[in-house]
matplotlib code that plots the C-alpha trace (Angstrom):
import matplotlib.pyplot as plt

x = [-22.0, -18.7, -16.9, -13.5, -10.8, -7.4, -4.5, -3.2, 0.3, 2.3, 5.5, 8.2, 11.8, 12.1, 10.5, 7.0, 5.1, 2.1, -0.5, -3.5, -3.8, -5.7, -5.9, -2.8, -0.8, 0.4, -0.6, 0.3, 3.6, 5.6, 8.6, 10.2, 12.9, 11.4, 14.6, 15.2, 14.3, 11.9, 13.7, 13.0, 10.1, 11.3, 14.9, 15.7, 16.0, 19.5, 21.2, 22.9, 19.6, 17.9, 20.6, 20.5, 16.8, 15.7, 15.0, 14.0, 11.6, 11.9, 10.3, 11.4, 8.6, 8.7, 7.8, 6.1, 2.7, 2.4, -0.2, -2.8, -1.4, 0.3, 3.9, 6.7, 4.4, 4.5, 1.1, 2.6, 5.7, 3.6, 1.2, 4.1, 5.4, 1.9, 2.2, 5.4, 8.0, 11.5, 13.0, 11.6, 12.8, 12.9, 13.8, 15.1, 15.3, 16.3, 15.0, 17.0, 18.0, 19.2, 16.2, 15.6, 12.2, 10.9, 10.0, 10.8, 11.1, 13.5, 10.4, 7.2, 4.7, 3.7, 2.8, 2.4, 0.3, 3.4, 5.4, 9.0, 12.2, 12.2, 15.7, 14.3, 11.7, 12.5, 11.6, 8.9, 7.3, 7.8, 6.2, 3.0, 3.0, 0.6, 1.1, -1.6, -2.2, -5.9, -5.8, -5.7, -9.2, -11.1, -10.0, -6.6, -7.8, -8.8, -8.4, -7.3, -4.1, -1.1, 1.8, 5.1, 7.2, 10.6, 13.1, 13.6, 10.0, 10.3, 13.4, 11.7, 8.8, 10.9, 13.8, 14.2, 11.3, 12.9, 16.0, 16.0, 17.1, 17.6, 18.5, 19.5, 17.6, 19.4, 23.1, 23.9, 21.8, 24.1, 26.2, 23.1, 21.5, 24.4, 24.4, 20.6, 21.2, 24.0, 22.1, 19.3, 21.8, 20.8, 24.2, 23.6, 20.2, 20.8, 21.5, 22.5, 20.5, 22.3, 22.3, 24.8, 26.8, 27.0, 30.5, 28.9, 29.0, 32.7, 32.2, 29.3, 31.3, 34.2, 31.7, 30.8, 27.3, 25.8, 24.8, 21.4, 22.8, 20.2, 20.2, 17.1, 15.9, 16.2, 18.6, 21.1, 20.7, 23.1, 25.3, 28.4, 26.9, 25.7, 29.1, 30.9, 28.5, 28.8, 32.6, 32.0, 29.5, 29.8, 27.9, 27.1, 25.7, 24.9, 22.1, 22.0, 18.5, 17.1, 13.8, 11.2, 9.8, 10.8, 7.1, 4.1, 3.6, 7.2, 9.4, 13.1, 14.8, 15.7, 19.2, 19.7, 18.5, 20.7, 23.7, 23.0, 22.5, 25.7, 27.7, 27.0, 25.4, 21.8, 19.5, 16.3, 13.8, 11.4, 8.6, 6.7, 2.9, 1.8, 2.4, 2.8, 5.8, 7.3, 7.0, 8.5, 11.6, 12.1, 12.5, 15.3, 17.2, 15.9, 15.9, 14.4, 11.3, 10.9, 7.1, 4.5, 2.0, 3.8, 0.5, -0.8, 2.4, 3.2, -0.4, -0.2, -3.3, -6.2, -8.5, -11.8, -15.2, -16.6, -15.3, -14.2, -15.1, -17.2, -14.0, -12.9, -9.6, -8.0, -7.3, -4.0, -4.2, -6.7, -4.5, -5.0, -2.7, -0.1, -0.9, 1.7, 0.2, -2.5, -3.5, -4.8, -6.8, -10.3, -12.5, -14.8, -18.5, -20.9, -20.0, -19.2, -19.2, -16.2, -16.0, -14.0, -13.3, -9.6, -9.1, -9.2, -8.3, -10.0, -10.5, -9.7, -8.9, -7.5, -9.6, -6.6, -8.0, -10.5, -8.0, -7.0, -10.4, -9.8, -13.3, -14.7, -18.1, -18.5, -20.7, -19.7, -22.4, -22.4, -24.3, -23.3, -24.5, -23.1, -23.4, -22.7, -22.8, -20.1, -20.9, -20.3, -23.1, -20.7, -18.6, -19.5, -18.7, -16.3, -16.0, -12.9, -12.5, -10.8, -7.3, -4.5, -2.4, -2.9, -1.2, -3.0, -6.1, -7.4, -9.9, -8.3, -4.7, -4.3, -2.0, -3.8, -6.2, -9.6, -13.1, -14.9, -18.6, -19.8, -22.7, -22.6, -24.2, -27.0, -27.9, -26.7, -24.9, -22.1, -19.7, -16.3, -13.3, -9.9, -6.7, -3.1, -1.6, -4.9, -6.4, -9.9, -11.9, -14.1, -17.8, -19.5, -23.0, -24.9, -28.3, -29.5, -30.4, -34.0, -34.1, -32.2, -29.8, -30.6, -27.9, -27.7, -30.0, -28.4, -28.4, -27.7, -25.4, -24.5, -21.9, -22.4, -19.6, -20.1, -17.8, -19.9, -21.6, -21.2, -24.3, -24.2, -27.4, -29.1, -31.6, -34.4, -34.2, -32.0, -29.2, -26.8, -25.3, -22.2, -21.0, -17.4, -15.2, -11.7, -10.8, -11.9, -10.9, -8.1, -8.1, -10.7, -10.7, -13.5, -13.5, -15.0, -14.0, -14.9, -12.4, -15.2, -18.2, -18.1, -18.9, -19.9, -19.7, -20.9, -21.8, -19.2, -19.4, -17.8, -19.2]
y = [-15.7, -14.8, -11.7, -12.0, -11.7, -10.1, -12.3, -14.4, -14.1, -17.3, -17.5, -20.1, -20.1, -16.3, -15.5, -14.0, -15.4, -13.2, -15.2, -17.4, -21.1, -23.0, -26.7, -26.6, -24.6, -21.1, -18.9, -15.4, -15.7, -12.6, -13.4, -10.8, -11.4, -10.4, -9.1, -6.6, -3.1, -1.1, 1.8, 5.3, 6.5, 10.1, 9.3, 9.7, 6.4, 5.6, 2.5, 2.0, 2.3, -0.1, -2.7, -2.5, -2.9, -5.2, -8.9, -11.5, -11.3, -7.6, -5.7, -3.3, -1.5, -2.3, 0.7, 2.0, 0.3, -0.8, -3.5, -0.9, 2.5, 3.5, 2.6, 5.1, 8.0, 10.1, 8.6, 5.1, 5.9, 7.7, 4.7, 2.4, 4.8, 4.8, 1.0, 1.4, 0.8, 1.1, 0.9, 2.1, 1.0, 3.9, 3.7, 6.8, 8.0, 11.4, 14.0, 15.4, 18.3, 16.0, 16.4, 13.1, 11.4, 8.3, 5.8, 2.1, 1.9, 3.8, 4.4, 6.1, 4.0, 1.3, 3.3, 7.0, 9.2, 10.0, 7.9, 7.4, 7.5, 9.5, 10.8, 12.3, 14.4, 17.8, 18.3, 20.6, 17.8, 15.2, 17.5, 17.1, 13.3, 11.3, 7.7, 5.5, 2.0, 1.3, -2.2, -0.6, 0.8, 3.9, 5.9, 6.1, 6.9, 10.1, 13.2, 11.0, 9.9, 10.9, 12.9, 11.5, 12.7, 14.4, 12.6, 15.7, 15.5, 11.8, 12.2, 15.0, 12.6, 9.7, 11.5, 10.5, 8.1, 5.3, 4.0, 4.4, 1.6, 3.7, 2.6, 4.7, 2.9, 5.2, 4.6, 8.2, 9.4, 7.9, 11.0, 13.1, 10.6, 10.6, 14.4, 14.4, 12.0, 14.3, 17.5, 16.0, 14.9, 11.3, 9.6, 7.7, 6.5, 5.3, 1.9, 2.0, -0.6, -2.0, -5.0, -7.6, -7.0, -3.2, -1.6, 1.0, -1.4, -0.8, 3.0, 3.1, 1.0, 3.5, 6.2, 4.4, 3.3, -0.1, -2.1, -3.6, -6.0, -7.9, -10.8, -9.8, -13.1, -16.9, -17.4, -14.9, -16.4, -19.2, -20.8, -19.3, -15.8, -16.0, -17.1, -14.4, -11.7, -12.9, -12.3, -8.6, -7.7, -6.7, -9.2, -6.5, -3.8, -5.1, -7.4, -10.0, -9.8, -12.7, -13.2, -14.9, -17.1, -18.8, -18.6, -17.5, -21.0, -22.1, -20.4, -20.1, -23.4, -24.0, -25.0, -21.6, -19.8, -21.9, -21.2, -17.5, -17.8, -19.7, -16.6, -15.0, -11.9, -11.2, -12.6, -10.8, -11.9, -9.8, -9.2, -10.9, -10.6, -13.5, -14.5, -18.1, -17.0, -15.3, -18.4, -20.6, -18.4, -17.7, -21.5, -21.4, -18.5, -15.5, -12.4, -9.5, -9.3, -6.7, -6.3, -4.0, -5.1, -4.5, -3.6, -7.1, -9.0, -7.5, -7.1, -3.3, -2.9, -3.9, -6.8, -5.8, -7.4, -6.0, -5.3, -1.7, -1.9, 1.2, 3.2, 2.2, 0.8, -2.4, -3.2, -4.6, -8.4, -8.4, -10.3, -11.9, -14.6, -12.0, -8.6, -6.9, -8.2, -6.6, -10.2, -10.8, -7.7, -7.3, -4.9, -2.3, -1.9, 0.4, 1.6, -1.3, -3.9, -5.8, -8.0, -11.2, -12.0, -12.6, -13.1, -16.9, -17.7, -18.7, -15.6, -15.9, -13.3, -13.8, -11.9, -11.5, -8.3, -10.5, -13.2, -15.2, -16.1, -17.5, -18.4, -21.8, -20.1, -17.4, -16.3, -15.1, -13.4, -11.6, -11.1, -12.5, -12.3, -13.6, -11.2, -12.8, -16.3, -18.8, -21.0, -24.2, -24.6, -26.8, -23.7, -20.8, -19.3, -20.9, -19.6, -21.1, -21.2, -23.0, -22.7, -23.1, -20.4, -17.7, -19.5, -18.8, -21.0, -21.9, -24.6, -28.1, -27.1, -29.2, -26.9, -26.4, -27.9, -26.4, -26.3, -24.8, -24.1, -23.9, -22.2, -23.4, -21.6, -24.3, -23.2, -26.4, -26.1, -28.1, -28.3, -29.9, -30.6, -30.3, -31.6, -30.5, -32.1, -33.9, -32.6, -34.1, -32.6, -34.8, -34.0, -33.4, -32.2, -31.3, -30.0, -29.7, -26.3, -25.4, -21.7, -20.9, -17.9, -15.1, -12.8, -9.5, -10.7, -10.6, -13.7, -13.5, -16.3, -17.2, -19.6, -20.5, -22.3, -23.8, -26.3, -29.2, -28.0, -26.1, -24.6, -23.1, -21.2, -19.1, -16.3, -18.4, -20.9, -23.5, -24.8, -27.7, -28.9, -30.9, -32.1, -32.3, -30.7, -31.2, -27.5, -24.3, -20.7, -19.7, -18.0, -17.2, -16.8, -16.0, -16.7, -17.9, -21.3, -20.5, -19.0, -17.0, -15.0, -12.4, -12.7, -9.6, -9.5, -7.0, -6.6, -9.0, -9.4, -11.7, -12.0]
z = [16.9, 18.6, 17.5, 16.0, 18.6, 18.3, 17.3, 20.2, 21.7, 21.9, 23.8, 23.0, 24.1, 24.8, 21.4, 21.0, 18.1, 17.1, 15.3, 15.7, 16.6, 14.0, 14.5, 16.7, 14.1, 14.5, 11.6, 10.6, 12.6, 13.6, 15.7, 18.1, 20.7, 24.1, 25.5, 22.6, 23.8, 21.6, 19.9, 21.2, 19.0, 19.2, 18.2, 14.5, 12.7, 11.4, 10.1, 13.5, 15.5, 13.0, 13.3, 17.1, 17.3, 14.5, 15.0, 12.3, 10.6, 9.9, 6.9, 4.3, 2.5, -1.2, -3.3, -0.2, 0.3, -3.3, -2.8, -1.9, -2.8, -6.2, -6.0, -5.4, -4.5, -1.4, -0.5, -0.8, 1.3, 3.9, 4.2, 4.8, 7.5, 9.1, 9.3, 11.2, 8.4, 9.7, 6.2, 2.9, -0.6, -3.1, -6.8, -8.6, -12.2, -13.5, -15.9, -18.8, -16.6, -13.8, -11.4, -9.5, -9.3, -7.5, -10.2, -10.8, -14.6, -16.9, -19.1, -18.0, -20.0, -17.5, -14.4, -15.4, -17.6, -19.7, -22.2, -23.2, -21.2, -18.0, -19.0, -22.2, -20.3, -18.6, -15.0, -16.1, -18.0, -15.3, -12.7, -14.7, -14.6, -12.5, -11.3, -12.9, -11.4, -12.2, -10.6, -7.2, -7.6, -8.6, -5.6, -7.3, -10.8, -12.7, -10.6, -7.7, -9.4, -7.2, -8.6, -9.7, -6.8, -6.8, -4.7, -2.5, -1.4, -0.6, 1.5, 3.4, 4.1, 5.2, 7.0, 10.7, 10.4, 8.5, 6.8, 3.0, 0.7, -2.4, -5.9, -9.0, -11.8, -14.2, -13.4, -14.6, -11.7, -9.1, -8.3, -8.1, -5.8, -3.4, -3.5, -2.6, 0.4, 1.7, 1.2, 3.3, 6.0, 5.5, 5.1, 8.3, 7.3, 3.7, 2.2, -1.5, -3.4, -6.4, -8.7, -7.6, -10.8, -10.5, -10.4, -8.1, -5.2, -4.4, -5.0, -2.5, 0.0, -0.2, 0.5, 3.7, 2.7, 3.5, 0.5, -0.5, -3.2, -5.1, -7.5, -9.4, -10.9, -10.2, -13.1, -11.6, -8.1, -8.9, -6.2, -7.8, -7.9, -4.3, -3.0, -5.0, -3.8, -0.2, -0.4, -1.3, 1.4, 5.1, 7.2, 9.8, 7.7, 4.2, 2.9, 0.1, -1.5, -3.5, -5.5, -3.3, -6.1, -9.3, -10.4, -8.4, -6.9, -6.6, -3.9, -4.6, -3.9, -0.3, -1.3, -2.9, 0.2, 2.5, 0.3, 0.8, 4.5, 4.9, 3.6, 6.9, 5.2, 6.2, 3.5, 2.4, -0.2, -2.4, -3.0, -0.2, 0.0, 2.2, 5.9, 4.8, 2.7, 5.7, 7.8, 5.0, 4.5, 8.2, 8.6, 6.0, 7.8, 5.9, 8.1, 6.0, 3.9, 1.2, 1.1, -0.5, 2.2, 5.5, 7.3, 6.6, 7.2, 10.6, 11.7, 12.0, 9.9, 12.2, 11.3, 9.7, 9.9, 6.6, 3.2, 2.3, -1.4, -1.1, -0.7, -4.2, -3.0, -1.7, 1.9, 3.2, 3.0, 0.1, -2.4, -5.8, -7.1, -8.1, -6.7, -8.9, -12.2, -14.3, -15.3, -11.8, -10.9, -9.5, -11.4, -9.9, -10.7, -8.9, -5.4, -3.1, -5.8, -7.1, -10.2, -10.3, -13.9, -14.6, -18.4, -19.2, -15.6, -12.4, -10.3, -6.5, -3.9, -0.4, 2.2, 4.5, 6.0, 7.8, 8.9, 10.6, 12.0, 15.5, 16.7, 16.0, 15.5, 12.9, 10.0, 6.5, 4.5, 1.2, -2.1, -5.5, -9.1, -12.3, -15.2, -17.6, -16.1, -17.1, -20.1, -18.1, -15.5, -13.4, -12.6, -10.3, -6.9, -4.4, -0.8, 0.7, 4.5, 7.3, 5.7, 8.1, 6.3, 3.7, 0.7, -2.5, -3.2, -6.6, -7.3, -7.6, -7.1, -4.0, -1.9, 1.4, 3.9, 4.4, 3.0, 0.0, -0.3, -3.9, -5.6, -9.2, -12.2, -12.3, -8.7, -7.1, -3.7, -2.2, 0.7, 0.1, 2.3, 0.6, 1.9, 1.2, -1.9, -2.8, -6.0, -5.6, -2.7, -0.5, -1.0, 2.4, 1.4, -1.8, -3.0, -6.5, -8.0, -7.1, -8.0, -11.1, -11.0, -13.3, -14.8, -12.9, -10.1, -6.6, -4.4, -0.7, 0.7, 4.3, 5.7, 9.3, 11.0, 14.5, 16.4, 15.2, 12.0, 8.7, 7.1, 3.6, 2.8, 0.1, 0.8, -0.8, 2.1, 0.3, 2.4, 2.8, 6.1, 7.1, 10.5, 9.5, 12.1, 10.6, 10.4, 12.1, 12.0, 9.7, 6.3, 3.7, -0.1, -2.4, -6.1, -9.4, -10.6, -14.2, -16.7, -18.4, -17.3, -14.5, -10.9, -8.8, -5.0, -2.4, 1.3, 2.6, 6.4, 9.0, 12.5]

ax = plt.figure().add_subplot(projection="3d")
ax.plot(x, y, z, "-o")
ax.set_aspect("equal")
plt.show()
């Protein structure tokens, strides 16, 4: 087998595209102008230096590195900086005694160990709060929960290393926020993030601050509102920020994006988790991407060849259907074992930390058990491979090219090809179940892909083979097609 290579460099018209070629298509694209000098790494990052050096697509760390580290914590901000973030988005609330804290919600219930409004708690109380996001894994639970950070500590961590895009979630905190920026000497490195309807926009502009103005939902991102907002913003320093999707599977309408781009103000979208979304929006003229997974999108997190589940935490690029939703969260069993069992839904996860696979020859191996098994014996495990991009896969949604290898609960094995916009896959190979699966008993599975063959094998010697060569390399998902039961996975390796 051939080891995974680094992502290839493609050059086109003076622009470098970092990605892989899969079936003649560039995937995981990152575009950089070749004649743009890299900023001096020792020089403090300011708005002016960022404007001078950035080229589309560029990234703004959303809540830090919130796909893998609890949001709005020092640990999350620092992880985004380690990935090379040049801009970090920070949300701010205040205590009853006007101490500022980094936190997204006005209330504490969703993401901390405290409850109620932040503004009703004293700073002494808020200093005891821990940030609690269990879906990110056991390494961030219990005694490992990070502290709810004071804004002063966050500014100290980010100062000179990145621009801050900072929002007072509590409007009454605005003057205290401006005071904190100025006390830290960060006037030249701060954008003020505000809802498009906020009266604070003009106040911040008078104070000389660039504006991160957002239309927070698809309903507010109307043509009239976009045009009105465009007239209030400075095309050189400000940004118009739009929601990336209407729903998880439906990106914001291209006409809406083009209307925003035509204002002449740089357009950013949020939140963005997938490289395929970057490629889609770049083609519409979007420049900035507000992302909680910068390490995956810009390739600064190295490719892996094995899972890291033993660490009890997710890896950049390891994405469920909606990484911000508790409805789509993997569960954690014993060390090194994950459970895919979304409630009343199919359970799939992108293994982006392994992708794109560039070689036409590779092996994927892992162990699986169903405990309990799905009630429908026709359902079971699906290993999805050969996808040309990292758009979300779920069984029979017909949104991408590639293959899926099945192990059903009745122990039958199949290989299918699936084609974009076609719901029904094309069966390539099958074998009936010969060794029934037993709840809680592990089964070893191996997928071998060669230029002219695909082999899907169990550790009992059962296998199915196809000579279809339509797709090679690309992206991988693993999941359970059932809406009940629980599927455990361990020891995932790609070589």
